[in-house]
C-alpha angles and dihedrals in degrees: 000000000000118000113252125197134184124191125174135165110249111246110247129190102252115226129184091282090053096243141066112281124213109189124184110322096338124146112223128181126208123220114273130257135197114254108230089202105227123156103263131038137192138174126213118196140169129185128192126197139162087231132023127327117222112155132151115215121209131175112229115193137191142163089223123073111236117254091222116032115226096022137101112282124182087213092069121076135178101243101173137039118287113283092227148286122268117209099167144054094244127107109272122196119194133184116238134193107193124192120245110281142118106246133037133182139165126264107200119191124188110227107215100193099159099248091052122033132153121248125209085268094066105108137167100242099176135021126167128176115207126192120183131183121208 
């Protein structure tokens, strides 16, 4: 069987900075995307900030498209363990094992731990979803 790969930028609500901002201990949601349902999954993210970066990344999933992209929806739930926590401005790649559903999106939570807190300049600059089939 030929190897099939799918990579797409995750849609992000574009703010005045051109990226998704996660200030202090805010909870921010990306726009949703459709899961293609290959065998293997990965996420690539990169944050930037004038201060510290400390963001927890979770994958929310649903079978119902949100009425308003980028905002809370009771139809979306976190069905797996957090993808990870990013505390730097490097490119980070994480493996993901989503549950079977139609839609996915990021839930990003700023972790204000005293020594490391996100300023209004902390933004998600890059986010890619990769699916591969062996």
